C-alpha positions as CSV (number, residue, x, y, z in Angstrom):
1,M,0.0,0.0,0.0
2,K,2.8,2.4,0.9
3,K,4.5,1.8,-2.5
4,R,1.2,2.4,-4.2
5,I,0.9,5.8,-2.4
6,A,4.4,6.7,-3.3
7,L,3.9,6.0,-7.0
8,V,0.9,8.3,-6.9
9,L,3.0,10.9,-5.2
10,A,5.7,10.5,-7.8
11,L,3.2,11.2,-10.6
12,V,2.0,14.4,-8.7
13,L,5.6,15.4,-8.1
14,A,6.7,14.8,-11.7
15,L,3.8,17.1,-12.8
16,S,4.8,19.7,-10.3
17,L,8.4,19.7,-11.5
18,T,7.3,20.9,-14.9
19,A,5.9,24.1,-13.2
20,C,7.8,27.0,-11.8
21,G,8.4,26.4,-8.2
22,G,5.8,25.7,-5.5
23,E,4.3,26.4,-2.1
24,Q,6.1,25.6,1.1
25,G,5.5,22.0,1.9
26,G,5.5,21.2,-1.8
27,S,8.2,21.1,-4.4
28,S,10.3,24.1,-5.3
29,G,13.0,24.5,-7.8
30,N,16.3,26.4,-7.8
31,G,19.0,27.3,-10.1
32,G,22.0,25.5,-11.2
33,G,22.3,24.8,-14.8
34,E,20.2,22.6,-17.1
35,G,22.6,20.0,-15.8
36,A,22.4,16.3,-16.5
37,Y,22.2,15.6,-12.7
38,K,19.4,16.4,-10.3
39,V,19.4,16.5,-6.5
40,A,16.3,16.4,-4.3
41,F,16.3,18.0,-0.9
42,I,13.7,17.0,1.8
43,L,13.3,18.9,5.0
44,N,11.0,18.5,8.1
45,S,11.0,22.2,8.9
46,S,10.7,25.3,6.6
47,I,13.4,26.6,4.3
48,N,12.4,30.0,5.7
49,D,12.7,29.1,9.4
50,G,15.6,31.5,10.0
51,G,17.8,28.7,11.4
52,W,18.8,25.2,10.5
53,G,16.3,24.8,7.6
54,T,17.3,28.1,6.0
55,A,21.0,27.4,6.3
56,C,20.9,23.8,4.9
57,Y,18.8,24.9,2.0
58,S,21.0,27.9,1.3
59,E,24.1,25.7,1.4
60,L,22.6,23.3,-1.1
61,V,21.7,26.2,-3.4
62,A,25.3,27.4,-3.1
63,A,26.7,24.0,-4.0
64,V,24.3,23.7,-7.0
65,E,25.2,27.2,-8.2
66,K,28.9,26.2,-8.3
67,S,28.1,22.9,-10.1
68,P,27.0,23.5,-13.7
69,N,26.1,19.8,-14.2
70,W,23.5,19.9,-11.4
71,S,20.0,21.3,-10.7
72,M,17.8,20.8,-7.6
73,E,14.3,20.6,-6.2
74,S,13.1,20.6,-2.7
75,T,10.2,19.7,-0.4
76,D,10.0,21.2,3.1
77,N,7.6,21.0,6.1
78,L,7.5,17.2,5.9
79,S,6.2,15.2,8.9
80,Q,8.2,12.1,9.9
81,D,5.7,9.7,8.2
82,G,6.3,11.7,4.9
83,Y,10.0,11.1,4.6
84,Y,9.7,7.8,2.8
85,D,7.0,8.8,0.4
86,A,8.9,12.1,-0.6
87,M,12.1,10.2,-1.2
88,V,10.4,7.5,-3.3
89,A,8.6,10.2,-5.3
90,Y,11.9,11.8,-6.2
91,C,13.5,8.5,-7.0
92,N,10.6,7.7,-9.4
93,A,10.9,11.2,-10.9
94,G,14.4,10.4,-12.0
95,F,16.6,12.2,-9.5
96,D,20.2,11.1,-9.1
97,L,20.9,12.1,-5.5
98,I,18.5,12.5,-2.5
99,Y,19.8,14.7,0.2
100,A,18.4,15.0,3.8
101,P,19.9,17.2,6.6
102,G,19.7,15.2,9.8
103,G,20.0,11.8,11.5
104,E,16.3,11.7,12.0
105,Y,15.9,10.7,8.3
106,T,18.2,7.7,8.7
107,D,15.6,4.9,8.8
108,A,13.6,6.1,5.9
109,M,16.7,6.8,3.8
110,L,18.1,3.3,4.4
111,Q,14.8,1.8,3.4
112,V,14.5,3.8,0.2
113,A,18.2,3.3,-0.6
114,E,17.6,-0.5,-0.5
115,E,14.7,-0.3,-2.8
116,Y,16.5,2.1,-5.3
117,P,20.1,0.7,-5.6
118,D,21.0,2.9,-8.6
119,I,20.2,6.2,-6.8
120,A,22.7,8.0,-4.4
121,F,21.6,9.2,-1.0
122,A,23.5,11.8,1.2
123,L,22.7,12.2,4.8
124,L,23.9,15.3,6.7
125,N,24.7,14.5,10.3
126,G,24.3,10.8,9.5
127,A,26.1,8.5,11.9
128,E,29.5,7.3,11.0
129,D,28.3,3.7,10.7
130,T,25.2,4.6,8.6
131,P,26.9,4.0,5.2
132,A,27.8,0.5,6.2
133,A,24.2,-0.2,7.1
134,A,23.1,0.5,3.5
135,K,22.8,-2.9,1.7
136,N,23.6,-1.4,-1.7
137,G,26.4,0.8,-0.7
138,N,24.6,3.8,-2.0
139,V,24.5,6.0,1.1
140,T,27.1,8.5,2.3
141,S,27.1,10.4,5.6
142,L,28.2,14.0,5.7
143,L,29.4,14.5,9.3
144,P,30.6,17.8,10.7
145,N,32.4,17.4,14.0
146,G,29.7,17.9,16.7
147,Q,32.2,18.3,19.5
148,Q,34.0,21.2,17.7
149,I,30.6,22.8,16.8
150,G,29.9,22.8,20.6
151,W,33.4,24.1,21.4
152,I,33.0,27.1,19.0
153,A,29.8,28.1,20.8
154,G,30.9,27.1,24.3
155,A,34.1,29.1,24.3
156,L,32.1,32.3,23.5
157,A,29.5,31.4,26.2
158,G,32.3,30.9,28.7
159,L,33.7,34.3,27.9
160,M,30.4,36.1,27.9
161,T,28.3,34.7,30.7
162,E,28.0,37.0,33.7
163,T,25.6,34.8,35.8
164,G,27.8,31.6,35.3
165,T,24.8,29.7,33.8
166,V,24.5,28.6,30.2
167,A,21.7,26.8,28.4
168,F,21.2,24.5,25.4
169,I,18.0,23.7,23.5
170,G,17.8,20.7,21.1
171,G,15.2,19.6,18.6
172,M,15.6,15.9,19.1
173,E,18.0,13.8,21.3
174,L,20.2,12.6,18.4
175,T,23.8,11.5,18.6
176,T,25.0,14.6,16.7
177,T,23.0,16.9,19.0
178,L,24.3,15.3,22.1
179,A,27.9,15.8,20.8
180,K,27.1,19.5,20.3
181,Y,25.7,19.8,23.8
182,Q,28.6,18.0,25.4
183,G,31.2,20.1,23.5
184,F,29.3,23.3,24.4
185,C,29.3,22.4,28.1
186,E,33.0,21.4,28.3
187,A,34.3,24.4,26.4
188,A,32.1,26.8,28.4
189,Q,33.3,25.4,31.7
190,Y,37.0,25.3,30.6
191,V,37.0,28.8,29.3
192,G,35.1,30.0,32.3
193,Q,37.6,28.4,34.5
194,Q,40.4,30.2,32.6
195,Q,38.5,33.5,33.3
196,G,38.1,32.7,37.0
197,K,34.4,31.7,36.7
198,T,32.5,28.6,37.7
199,I,30.1,27.7,34.9
200,R,27.0,25.7,35.4
201,A,25.4,24.2,32.2
202,L,21.7,23.5,32.6
203,D,20.5,20.1,31.5
204,A,19.7,20.1,27.7
205,V,16.0,20.3,26.9
206,Y,14.4,18.8,23.7
207,A,11.4,20.0,21.9
208,N,10.9,16.7,19.9
209,S,10.2,19.2,17.1
210,Y,12.1,21.5,14.7
211,D,9.2,23.8,13.9
212,D,7.5,24.5,17.1
213,A,8.6,28.1,18.0
214,S,6.3,28.1,21.0
215,K,8.5,25.5,22.6
216,G,11.5,27.7,22.2
217,I,9.7,30.5,23.9
218,E,8.7,28.3,26.8
219,F,12.1,26.7,27.2
220,A,14.0,30.0,27.0
221,N,11.7,31.7,29.6
222,A,12.0,28.8,32.0
223,M,15.9,28.7,31.6
224,M,16.2,32.4,32.0
225,E,14.3,32.0,35.3
226,Q,17.1,29.6,36.3
227,G,19.7,32.3,35.6
228,A,20.8,31.3,32.1
229,D,22.3,34.3,30.2
230,V,23.9,32.6,27.2
231,F,22.0,30.1,25.0
232,F,23.0,27.8,22.2
233,G,20.6,25.6,20.2
234,D,20.2,22.9,17.6
235,A,16.5,23.1,16.9
236,S,15.8,25.2,13.9
237,A,12.5,27.2,14.3
238,V,12.5,26.3,18.0
239,D,15.7,28.3,18.3
240,S,13.9,31.2,16.6
241,G,11.3,31.0,19.3
242,A,13.9,31.1,22.0
243,R,15.5,34.1,20.4
244,Q,12.2,35.9,20.4
245,A,11.8,35.2,24.1
246,I,15.3,36.5,24.8
247,D,14.8,39.7,22.8
248,E,11.6,40.3,24.7
249,H,13.3,39.7,28.1
250,N,16.1,42.1,27.2
251,A,13.6,44.8,25.9
252,A,11.7,44.5,29.2
253,A,15.0,44.8,31.2
254,G,16.1,47.8,29.1
255,S,19.5,46.3,28.0
256,V,20.8,43.3,26.2
257,S,22.2,41.0,29.0
258,V,21.0,37.6,27.8
259,Y,22.7,36.3,24.6
260,D,22.2,33.6,22.0
261,I,24.8,31.9,19.8
262,A,23.4,30.8,16.4
263,Q,24.2,27.9,14.1
264,P,24.9,26.5,11.4
265,A,25.2,29.8,9.5
266,D,26.2,33.4,10.3
267,F,22.9,34.9,11.6
268,L,24.5,37.9,13.3
269,G,21.9,40.8,13.1
270,Q,18.9,38.5,12.7
271,N,18.1,39.1,16.4
272,E,19.5,41.6,18.8
273,C,20.4,38.9,21.3
274,I,22.7,37.0,18.8
275,I,26.3,37.7,19.7
276,G,27.9,35.2,17.3
277,S,27.4,32.1,15.3
278,Q,29.0,28.7,14.6
279,V,29.2,28.3,10.9
280,T,29.2,25.0,9.0
281,D,30.1,25.1,5.3
282,N,28.0,22.1,4.3
283,S,28.2,23.2,0.7
284,S,31.7,21.9,0.5
285,L,30.6,18.4,1.7
286,I,27.7,18.5,-0.7
287,A,30.0,19.4,-3.6
288,L,32.1,16.3,-2.8
289,S,29.0,14.2,-3.1
290,F,28.2,15.7,-6.5
291,Q,31.6,14.9,-7.7
292,A,31.4,11.3,-6.4
293,V,28.1,10.8,-8.2
294,E,29.6,12.1,-11.4
295,D,32.6,9.9,-11.3
296,G,30.8,6.8,-10.1
297,S,32.6,6.6,-6.7
298,F,29.6,7.6,-4.5
299,G,28.6,5.7,-1.4
300,G,29.8,3.7,1.5
301,E,31.8,6.4,3.2
302,T,31.6,9.2,5.7
303,L,32.8,12.6,4.7
304,F,33.9,14.5,7.8
305,G,34.0,18.3,8.3
306,N,36.0,20.2,11.0
307,L,38.0,23.3,11.8
308,Q,41.1,21.8,10.2
309,N,39.6,21.4,6.8
310,G,37.6,24.6,6.9
311,V,34.1,23.2,7.0
312,L,33.7,24.6,10.5
313,S,34.4,28.2,11.6
314,P,33.1,30.9,13.9
315,G,31.0,33.6,12.5
316,A,31.2,37.4,12.9
317,L,30.9,38.7,16.5
318,S,28.6,41.4,17.8
319,S,29.8,44.7,19.1
320,L,28.3,43.5,22.4
321,V,31.4,41.2,22.7
322,P,34.2,43.5,24.2
323,A,37.3,43.8,22.1
324,E,39.5,41.9,24.6
325,K,37.1,39.0,24.7
326,Q,37.0,39.0,20.9
327,T,40.8,38.6,21.0
328,Q,40.7,35.8,23.6
329,Y,38.0,34.1,21.6
330,A,40.1,34.1,18.4
331,E,43.0,32.6,20.5
332,Y,40.7,29.8,21.7
333,I,39.6,29.1,18.1
334,Q,43.2,28.8,17.0
335,Q,43.9,26.4,19.8
336,M,40.9,24.3,18.6
337,T,42.3,24.3,15.1
338,D,45.8,23.5,16.2
339,G,44.5,20.6,18.4
340,T,45.8,22.2,21.7
341,F,42.4,23.3,23.1
342,M,41.9,22.1,26.7
343,Q,45.3,20.4,26.6
């Protein structure tokens, strides 16, 4: 029955691909050339969520724009039970590569990859062992270093907290999210110690959603009541809700004293509370996937991204970060790159 539904969806999708773009939650097209290769992007939040979804979509657009042999289509706002059908629809529509940005797509992707052995599947934040679980060897994980992502945010948090309490909001309790939280906590506490502070990291909270901004508002307000004054998140639109709550708190207080650190793109200026960002250049990992599809070597591997190969970096800093702390932060980032951080 599921395959029958998927085939019907494929027909609808194929018809939509002949049109110009589409509504959110449907199929939309983007640039690249008239290339011989096509990549499909599926997303469980909105490409306009101002966070994870926006960044992942923009990075794919950037990769396609640099790859004249490729064009793309996307479907966002999918529920979990829609992942399988969306992927199958794109497979039946003749796409060469299916791309999904998160470990939560793993089960559906492995199932579809088994049913479509001639199509490539790339999973951002897929587990290191996910490619080995693909029976046809047609899945690749794109895996930025979660610990280093947390370090980049945590070092800034350790420098900037005045209350000594920092907070983390997650979408789902995934392995990659746990790595970011753990890296955030250890870096904040280490840097705080170097500054003569004792840092308390609140227990991570999880929204079990990436699009429920109200959860972000709820969590942020509760954590600010516990004294948190620097936030980091991995929850897409939920993070946007948290920033709204933080901005409202600061406005009521008459000054910006509670901060947020964004990811995975440079979102400085999007909200007054954002003092910096952790930036992940997923477009470089995607471009490697494109090349592997073209030369027939795709699948069965994990492509890693870190500070050392330039996939990870810090974004611009707000003027709210004092000059001496900006200098100290740059020194910590260099230590992370050199492999001497916390040594």
